[in-house]
C-alpha positions in Angstrom: 0.0 0.0 0.0 1.3 3.5 -0.9 0.8 6.2 1.7 0.8 9.9 1.0 0.5 13.1 3.0 -0.1 16.7 2.1 2.7 19.3 2.4 2.3 23.1 2.1 4.4 25.1 -0.4 4.2 28.8 -0.7 5.2 30.6 -3.9 6.5 34.1 -3.3 7.3 35.2 -6.8 10.6 33.6 -7.8 10.9 32.2 -4.3 9.3 29.1 -2.8 8.8 28.5 0.9 8.4 24.9 2.2 7.6 25.0 5.9 7.9 21.3 6.6 11.3 21.0 5.0 12.3 24.5 6.4 13.5 25.3 2.9 13.6 28.5 1.0 14.5 28.3 -2.7 14.9 30.8 -5.5 14.3 29.4 -9.0 14.9 26.0 -7.6 18.1 26.8 -5.8 18.3 26.8 -2.0 18.7 30.1 -0.2 20.4 30.1 3.1 18.2 31.4 6.0 18.7 30.6 9.6 16.0 29.0 11.7 14.6 32.1 13.5 14.4 34.4 10.4 12.8 31.5 8.6 10.1 31.2 11.3 9.5 34.9 11.3 9.2 35.0 7.5 6.7 32.1 7.6 4.7 33.8 10.3 4.5 37.1 8.3 3.5 35.2 5.2 0.8 33.3 7.1 -0.5 36.6 8.5 0.0 38.6 5.3 -3.4 40.3 5.6 -2.3 42.5 8.5 0.5 44.4 10.2 2.2 42.1 12.7 3.4 44.2 15.6 7.0 44.0 16.9 5.6 43.1 20.3 3.7 40.2 18.8 6.8 38.9 17.2 8.8 39.3 20.3 6.2 37.6 22.4 6.0 34.6 20.0 9.6 34.1 19.1 11.6 35.7 22.0 9.2 35.2 24.9 8.4 39.0 24.9 11.8 40.0 26.4 12.7 43.5 25.6 16.4 42.7 25.4 15.8 41.1 22.0 14.5 44.2 20.2 17.9 44.4 18.4 17.7 40.7 17.6 14.3 41.2 15.9 15.8 44.1 13.8 18.7 41.8 12.8 16.2 39.0 12.0 14.2 41.2 9.7 17.5 42.3 8.1 18.4 38.7 7.5 15.1 38.0 5.8 15.5 41.1 3.6 19.0 40.0 2.6 17.8 36.5 1.7 15.0 37.9 -0.4 17.1 40.7 -2.0 14.5 43.1 -0.5 15.1 46.8 0.3 14.0 48.8 3.3 12.8 51.9 1.4 11.6 50.1 -1.7 10.2 46.8 -0.4 8.8 44.0 -2.5 8.2 41.6 0.3 8.5 43.0 3.8 7.0 46.4 4.6 8.2 48.2 7.7 5.7 50.4 9.5 7.8 52.6 11.8 6.8 52.2 15.5 4.1 49.6 14.5 5.5 46.5 13.0 5.9 44.6 9.7 3.7 43.2 6.9 4.2 40.8 4.1 3.2 42.6 0.8 4.8 40.3 -1.8 3.4 37.9 -4.4 1.7 34.8 -2.8 0.3 31.5 -4.0 -0.2 28.4 -1.9 0.3 24.9 -3.4 -0.1 21.4 -1.9 2.3 18.5 -2.7 2.1 14.9 -1.8 4.9 12.9 -0.1 5.1 9.2 -1.0 6.9 6.3 0.5 9.9 5.5 -1.7 9.3 1.7 -1.7 5.7 1.9 -2.4 5.2 -0.2 0.7 3.1 0.5 3.7 5.3 2.3 6.2 5.1 3.7 9.6 7.0 7.0 9.7 7.9 8.2 13.2 9.4 11.7 12.6 11.0 13.5 15.6 12.4 17.0 15.5 15.2 17.4 18.0 16.7 20.8 18.4 20.5 20.8 18.8 21.4 23.7 21.0 24.4 25.8 20.2 25.9 28.5 22.3 25.2 32.1 21.2 28.1 34.0 19.5 29.8 36.3 22.0 33.0 36.6 20.1 32.6 40.3 19.6 31.3 40.3 16.1 28.2 42.2 17.2 26.1 39.8 15.2 23.1 39.5 17.5 20.6 38.1 15.1 20.2 35.4 17.8 20.1 37.1 21.2 22.2 35.8 24.1 20.7 33.1 26.1 18.3 32.5 23.2 20.1 29.6 21.8 20.8 29.3 18.1 19.2 26.0 16.9 19.3 23.8 13.9 16.4 21.3 13.5 17.6 17.9 12.6 15.0 15.3 11.7 15.5 12.0 13.4 13.3 9.2 11.9 12.8 5.6 12.4 11.2 3.8 9.4 10.1 0.3 10.0 9.1 -1.7 6.8 5.7 -3.0 7.5 5.1 -5.3 4.6 3.4 -8.7 5.0 5.8 -9.6 7.8 4.8 -6.6 9.9 1.4 -7.9 10.6 3.1 -10.8 12.3 6.3 -9.5 13.9 8.7 -12.0 15.5 10.1 -11.5 19.0 13.5 -10.2 17.8 11.9 -7.5 15.6 9.6 -6.4 18.5 12.5 -6.1 20.9 14.6 -4.1 18.5 11.8 -1.8 17.6 10.8 -1.2 21.2 14.4 -0.8 22.3 15.1 1.8 19.6 11.9 3.6 20.4 12.8 3.7 24.1 16.3 5.0 23.3 14.8 7.7 21.2 12.3 8.7 23.9 15.2 8.8 26.4 17.2 11.1 24.1 14.2 13.4 23.8 13.7 13.5 27.5 17.3 14.3 28.2 17.2 17.1 25.7 14.0 18.6 27.2 15.4 18.3 30.8 18.7 20.0 29.7 16.7 22.7 27.9 14.6 23.6 31.0 17.0 22.8 33.9 20.5 22.6 32.4 20.5 25.9 30.5 22.4 28.8 32.2 20.0 30.8 34.2 20.3 34.5 34.9 22.3 35.1 38.1 20.8 36.9 41.0 23.0 39.8 40.3 21.6 40.3 36.8 18.9 42.6 38.1 21.3 44.6 40.1 22.2 48.1 39.0 25.3 48.6 36.8 28.1 50.3 38.7 30.4 51.1 35.7 29.7 51.6 32.0 31.4 52.8 28.8 29.4 54.4 26.0 31.1 53.3 22.8 30.8 55.7 19.8 27.5 55.2 18.1 27.9 53.9 14.5 26.9 56.3 11.8 24.8 54.2 9.5 23.3 57.1 7.6 25.5 56.4 4.6 26.9 60.0 4.8 30.3 60.5 6.5 29.4 64.2 6.9 26.9 63.0 9.6 29.6 61.6 11.9 29.2 64.7 14.0 25.6 63.6 14.7 26.5 60.1 16.0 29.4 61.5 17.9 27.2 64.2 19.4 24.6 61.8 20.7 27.4 59.6 22.1 28.9 62.6 24.0 25.4 63.6 25.2 24.9 60.1 26.7 28.3 60.2 28.4 27.5 63.6 29.8 24.1 62.6 31.0 25.3 59.3 32.6 28.2 61.1 34.3 25.6 62.9 36.4 24.5 59.7 38.1 26.0 59.3 41.6 27.8 56.1 42.1 28.1 55.2 38.4 31.6 55.2 36.9 31.4 56.4 33.3 34.4 56.0 31.0 35.3 59.3 29.5 35.3 60.2 25.8 39.0 59.9 25.2 39.1 56.2 25.9 35.8 55.1 24.3 36.5 56.9 21.1 39.6 54.8 20.5 37.1 52.1 19.6 35.4 54.2 16.9 34.6 52.4 13.7 35.9 49.1 15.1 34.3 45.8 15.6 34.7 45.0 19.3 34.6 42.1 21.7 32.5 43.2 24.7 34.6 41.1 27.1 37.9 42.5 25.8 36.6 46.1 26.0 35.4 45.4 29.5 38.9 44.3 30.5 40.6 47.3 28.9 38.2 49.9 30.3 37.5 48.0 33.6 33.7 48.4 33.3 30.8 46.0 33.9 28.8 47.0 30.8 29.1 48.8 27.5 26.5 50.7 25.7 26.6 50.3 21.9 24.3 51.8 19.3 23.7 53.1 15.8 22.2 56.2 14.1 20.2 55.9 10.9 18.7 58.7 8.9 15.9 58.5 6.4 15.4 62.0 5.0 14.5 64.1 8.0 13.8 61.1 10.2 16.3 59.7 12.7 16.3 56.3 14.1 18.6 55.6 17.1 19.1 52.1 18.5 21.1 51.4 21.6 21.8 48.3 23.6 23.5 47.5 26.8 25.9 44.5 26.9 27.3 42.7 29.9 31.1 42.6 29.5 31.5 39.4 31.6 29.7 37.1 29.0 28.6 39.3 26.1 24.9 39.1 27.0 22.6 41.8 25.7 20.9 43.1 28.9 18.6 45.7 27.4 17.9 47.5 24.2 16.0 50.5 23.1 14.9 52.1 19.8 14.0 55.8 19.5 12.6 57.5 16.5 12.4 61.2 15.6 10.1 62.3 12.9 12.3 65.3 12.1 15.9 66.4 12.7 14.4 69.4 14.4 13.5 67.1 17.3 17.1 66.0 17.9 17.1 67.6 21.4 13.9 65.8 22.5 15.4 62.6 21.0 18.6 62.9 23.0 16.6 63.5 26.2 14.5 60.4 25.6 17.5 58.2 24.8 19.3 59.4 28.0 16.3 58.7 30.2 15.7 55.3 28.6 19.3 54.3 29.1 19.3 55.4 32.8 16.2 53.3 33.3 17.9 50.4 31.5 20.8 50.7 33.9 18.3 50.4 36.7 19.4 53.7 38.1 17.3 56.6 39.5 18.0 60.2 38.8 16.1 62.6 40.9 16.4 65.9 42.8 19.1 68.3 41.6 20.8 65.8 39.3 17.5 65.0 37.6 16.9 68.8 37.1 20.3 69.1 35.5 19.6 66.3 33.1 16.1 67.6 32.2 17.4 71.1 31.5 18.2 71.9 27.9 20.9 74.4 27.1 19.2 75.6 24.0 15.9 75.2 22.1 17.5 76.3 18.8 18.2 73.2 16.8 20.4 74.9 14.3 22.5 76.4 17.0 22.8 72.9 18.6 23.9 71.4 15.2 26.7 74.0 15.0 27.7 73.1 18.6 27.9 69.4 17.7 30.1 70.2 14.7 32.3 72.4 16.9 32.8 69.5 19.3 33.5 67.2 16.4 36.4 69.5 15.2 37.6 70.3 18.7 38.1 66.6 19.5 40.5 66.3 16.5 42.9 68.5 18.5 45.0 70.0 15.7 45.6 73.7 15.1 43.5 73.6 11.9 40.6 71.7 13.4 40.6 74.1 16.4 40.1 77.1 14.1 37.1 75.2 12.5 35.7 74.5 15.9 35.9 78.2 16.8 34.0 79.0 13.7 31.2 76.5 14.6 30.9 77.6 18.2 30.8 81.2 17.2 27.9 80.5 14.8 26.1 78.6 17.6 26.3 81.6 20.0 25.2 84.0 17.3 22.1 82.0 16.8 21.5 81.7 20.5 23.3 84.3 22.6 22.3 82.4 25.8 23.7 79.1 24.7 26.2 78.4 27.5 27.8 75.3 25.9 28.8 77.4 22.8 30.8 79.8 25.0 32.2 76.8 26.9 33.4 75.3 23.6 35.1 78.6 22.7 36.9 78.6 26.0 38.1 75.0 25.5 39.3 75.9 22.0 41.4 78.9 23.1 43.0 77.0 26.0 44.2 74.3 23.6 45.2 76.9 20.9 47.6 78.3 23.5 48.8 74.8 24.5 49.4 73.8 20.8 51.0 77.1 19.8 48.1 77.8 17.4 47.7 81.3 19.0 50.0 83.3 21.3 49.2 82.7 24.9 48.9 86.5 25.4 46.0 86.4 22.9 44.5 83.0 23.6 44.1 83.1 27.3 42.2 86.4 27.6 39.7 85.1 24.9 39.4 81.8 26.8 38.7 83.7 30.1 36.1 85.9 28.5 34.2 82.9 26.9 34.4 80.9 30.1 33.1 83.8 32.3 30.2 84.3 29.9 29.3 80.6 29.9 29.2 80.6 33.7 27.1 83.7 33.9 24.5 81.8 31.9 25.0 78.4 33.5 26.7 78.2 36.8 26.5 74.4 36.9 28.7 73.5 33.9 31.7 71.5 35.3 33.5 71.5 31.9 33.4 75.3 31.7 34.5 75.6 35.4 37.4 73.3 34.6 38.5 75.6 31.7 38.3 78.6 33.9 40.3 76.9 36.7 43.0 76.1 34.1 43.2 79.7 33.1 43.4 80.9 36.7 46.1 78.4 37.5 48.3 78.5 34.4 48.0 82.0 33.1 46.7 84.2 35.8 48.6 82.4 38.5 45.7 83.0 40.9 46.2 79.7 42.7 43.7 79.9 45.5 40.9 80.8 43.0 42.1 78.0 40.7 41.9 75.4 43.4 38.4 76.4 44.4 37.2 76.1 40.8 38.9 72.7 40.3 37.3 71.3 43.4 33.9 72.7 42.6 34.1 71.2 39.0 35.0 67.8 40.4 32.2 68.0 42.9 29.7 68.9 40.1 31.0 66.1 37.7 33.1 63.4 39.4 33.3 61.5 36.1 34.9 64.4 34.2 38.5 63.0 33.7 39.9 66.3 32.5 39.0 68.1 35.7 41.0 65.5 37.7 43.9 65.6 35.2 44.2 69.4 35.1 43.8 69.6 38.9 46.6 67.1 39.2 48.8 69.3 37.0 48.1 72.3 39.2 49.0 70.2 42.3 52.2 69.1 40.6 53.1 72.8 40.0 52.4 73.4 43.7 54.7 70.6 44.6 51.9 68.5 46.2 52.9 65.3 44.5 51.0 62.8 46.6 47.7 64.6 46.0 48.6 65.0 42.4 49.1 61.3 41.9 45.8 60.5 43.5 44.0 62.8 41.1 45.9 61.3 38.1 44.9 57.8 39.2 41.3 59.0 39.4 41.6 60.4 35.9 43.1 57.2 34.6 40.3 55.1 36.1 37.7 57.2 34.3 39.8 57.5 31.1 42.0 54.3 31.1 43.2 54.6 27.5 44.1 58.3 27.7 47.7 58.7 26.6 47.9 62.3 27.9 46.9 61.2 31.4 49.4 58.5 31.3 52.0 61.0 30.1 51.2 63.2 33.2 52.0 60.1 35.3 55.3 59.7 33.6 55.9 63.4 34.3 55.0 62.8 38.0 57.7 60.2 38.3 60.3 62.4 36.5 59.5 65.4 38.7 59.8 63.2 41.8 63.1 61.8 40.5 61.8 58.2 40.1 63.5 57.9 36.7 63.1 54.1 36.3 59.4 54.4 36.9 59.2 57.3 34.5 60.9 55.3 31.8 58.7 52.3 32.4 55.6 54.5 32.2 56.8 56.1 29.0 57.4 52.7 27.4 53.9 51.7 28.3 52.6 54.7 26.5 54.6 54.0 23.4 53.4 50.4 23.4 49.9 51.8 23.0 50.9 54.3 20.3 54.5 54.5 19.0 53.7 57.8 17.3 52.6 59.7 20.3 55.2 62.4 20.6 54.6 63.2 24.3 55.6 59.6 25.1 59.2 60.4 24.1 59.3 63.7 26.0 59.8 62.4 29.5 61.5 59.3 28.2 64.6 61.2 27.0 64.6 63.4 30.1 64.6 60.4 32.4 67.3 58.6 30.4 69.4 61.8 30.6 69.1 62.1 34.4 70.1 58.4 34.7 73.2 59.0 32.6 71.9 56.8 29.7 72.8 59.5 27.2 72.8 57.3 24.0 69.2 56.2 24.8 68.3 59.8 25.6 69.6 61.0 22.3 67.6 58.3 20.4 64.4 59.1 22.3 64.8 62.8 21.6 65.5 62.1 17.9 62.4 60.0 17.6 60.4 62.8 19.1 61.8 65.3 16.5 61.1 62.8 13.7 57.5 62.8 14.6 57.4 66.5 14.1 59.0 66.4 10.7 62.7 66.8 11.3 64.8 66.0 8.3 67.0 62.9 8.2 69.9 65.1 7.2 69.7 67.1 10.4 69.2 63.9 12.4 72.3 62.3 10.9 74.4 65.4 11.6 73.3 65.4 15.3 74.1 61.7 15.7 77.6 62.4 14.3 78.0 65.3 16.7 77.0 63.1 19.6 79.6 60.5 18.6 82.3 63.2 18.3 81.5 65.5 21.2 79.0 63.8 23.5 75.9 65.3 25.0 76.9 68.9 24.6 78.0 68.4 21.0 74.5 67.0 20.2 72.8 70.1 21.6 75.2 72.5 20.1 74.4 71.0 16.7 70.6 71.2 17.5 71.0 74.9 18.3 73.0 75.5 15.1 70.2 73.8 13.1 67.2 75.6 14.8 68.2 79.0 16.2 66.5 81.7 14.2 64.3 79.3 12.3 60.5 79.3 12.1 60.5 76.5 14.6 62.5 78.7 17.0 60.1 81.5 16.7 57.2 79.5 18.0 59.1 77.8 20.8 58.3 78.8 24.3 60.9 80.8 26.1 61.2 78.0 28.7 62.1 75.5 26.0 64.9 77.8 24.8 66.1 78.1 28.4 66.2 74.3 28.7 68.3 74.0 25.5 70.9 76.5 26.7 71.0 74.8 30.1 72.0 71.5 28.4 75.0 73.2 26.8 76.0 75.1 30.0 75.1 78.6 28.8 73.9 80.0 32.1 73.4 83.6 30.9 71.2 82.8 28.0 69.3 80.2 30.0 68.5 82.8 32.7 67.5 85.3 30.0 64.9 83.0 28.6 63.7 82.0 32.0 63.0 85.6 32.8 61.1 85.9 29.5 59.1 82.8 30.3 58.2 84.3 33.7 57.1 87.6 32.1 54.9 85.8 29.6 53.5 83.6 32.4 54.2 80.4 30.4 52.5 77.4 32.0 55.6 75.2 32.1 57.6 77.9 34.0 55.8 76.8 37.1 57.5 73.4 36.9 61.0 74.8 36.7 61.0 75.1 40.5 61.6 71.3 40.8 62.3 70.0 37.3 65.7 68.2 37.4 66.6 69.8 34.1 67.2 73.1 35.8 69.2 71.8 38.8 72.4 73.4 37.6 70.7 76.9 37.9 69.3 76.6 41.4 72.2 78.4 43.0 71.7 81.4 40.8 70.0 84.2 42.8 68.2 85.5 39.7 66.5 82.2 39.2 65.7 82.0 43.0 64.1 85.4 42.8 61.9 84.4 39.8 60.7 81.3 41.7 59.8 83.4 44.8 57.8 85.8 42.6 55.6 83.0 41.3 53.6 83.2 44.5 53.1 79.5 45.0 54.5 77.5 47.9 
């Protein structure tokens, strides 16, 4: 007897969907589609007459858990890829923003008959056993299958017993074999089910506990327009700023997290590098004037997605409201509460002018590049922002930050840059007295240009109190404490800055400087080498390396470290060769005499700080010229003059009464 059974087959244009075989083909050729996307596609096809909500899909296929919002988006993406479908010009899957999805493609249902191959009466016992695989937590960010929601492949396990004429009268051996095989199969199924319910990893009791440390990685710009990087970066910085206001939450600063920009990351590795319990990742998409921002929180211990959130804005004009909503949703996802004064600070907007805010975001984008050219562009953007909204405090704060760095990077004379920085910072604080970043900039000006040390310390302390997670406040306060000779306190602040910004090379350089100033030369060398392991082209890493080598008497190593530093700033190989030869012939002084010969009177010499010139003449034993440039450095109130009081480089001048008089006149104990 021949047995048949009906099987469904759906024709979707050039595609065919066979549910029982879990098979998708195109013009007869198999199309690869994982189990979960296949199930979702089948569900959408079977419910093609209506919009299927996201919640319905989550409830059916992910047990309704919010943490799998991103997995659903990835799942729909996989379906579109398999069908060659497009988001904005769909043939098969239509997306209704904030509603759900609907199948809109061609459709025809067919029935096929399955026949026993031998034409004999058979008894088919078909079992589907799901083989459970561990989710991918390797750092590829492919979360089409969410963590703890195991990826499965269905493997048919069938026992076919030929029941011809002999089946009606089975012998004893046949019965035993059949019953034994059946029992083994049932046992296998039972073990699988027991493992699935009781053997799977279960959420730990601590999963519901609030996160104590987090890093907000740069949101990915998926708009397709590199010019929109400022938007993704701006939202990232907004989240860092908002989360930094939460008491008891350690938030990694911008400097460290942006080292992961445009990189595929392993959450567990990032967690180790930044010493955080969780990372927040996300992306920004743009469709005309509409923005779509998706963020998800990942446990760095095992790569699990703990929470996800998707926010839409119908227009770019609503970007401020969108950022507010994202920040509050993230805080809720972290299981943190933000009330009272901190809640008021988060809720307050610095401007209602969207165009001004866009210019501000562009200004921060350029400012973070930290080059003389980019700082000039940043000044232009911040200036436009304040013109559009004269009461936009952050625009003035941005200008203050620009002018401070322009003085530091020799992009503008200190005598011009610092007064502009002070004016902008003062205006920003008149508008908003609670801005820690602005207060930090003002404290820097008070300390390193005005030399008003009591006022500087008050502002630094207040800034840190307002924003304990602002690494720059700790770093610059430490630099002030170093200048004051309060080295133990300085190191404490530097360690705080390093904890907040663990990959910051400039913070690590300040620690190398600390060891140099306190004459721990081996530790300064060790620290400098760590910096250069992270980035061999970071010029500051060689600065204190050659100084420490020189004080140890390792002059050859000091020369090579100094040469490497000069190479990074474009020194010619001809000059470098001449200096090496001078060192071989005439030692340390010969090297520096050749350096002076090559640079004195050059364009490079013109922009050098007077203190640097004094240091060069100190190396060749020219006391008079060294004192002359120290006096000029004092009169210009150069920042680094403050460190000459204890810098080993100037030890040979300490007995000079003129130098002693200058140090007394600084006004710092």
